[in-house]
C-alpha positions, 0 to 999 in steps of 0.5 A, spaced: 379 925 148 376 932 147 380 938 148 378 942 154 374 948 153 378 955 155 374 960 159 371 964 153 368 957 150 366 956 157 362 962 158 359 961 151 357 954 153 354 958 159 350 963 155 348 958 150 345 954 155 341 960 158 339 962 151 336 955 150 332 956 156 328 962 153 324 967 157 317 963 157 314 962 164 313 955 166 306 952 166 306 950 173 309 953 179 314 947 179 316 948 172 316 956 173 320 956 179 325 951 176 326 955 170 327 961 174 332 958 178 336 955 172 336 962 169 339 966 175 344 960 176 347 961 169 347 968 169 351 968 176 356 963 173 357 967 167 358 973 171 362 970 176 367 967 170 367 974 167 370 977 174 375 971 175 377 972 168 378 980 169 381 979 176 386 973 173 383 969 179 381 961 179 376 963 184 369 964 181 365 968 186 358 965 184 361 958 187 361 957 194 365 951 197 361 947 202 366 950 207 363 957 205 356 956 206 
């Protein structure tokens, strides 16, 4: 069984995923919209994780529970 990732490793994976998406636009509206949404989601997750790490909190403010929506 693989070891669990620590917060820094999780951040690095999110960052790598964001870099893997690149900056190119999608050829279609569908593709372009999906890429932009994915980039935004990954960036927000990264920032939320950094804030949680800084606050020593288990709550990533970028993630809303269904009851919070």
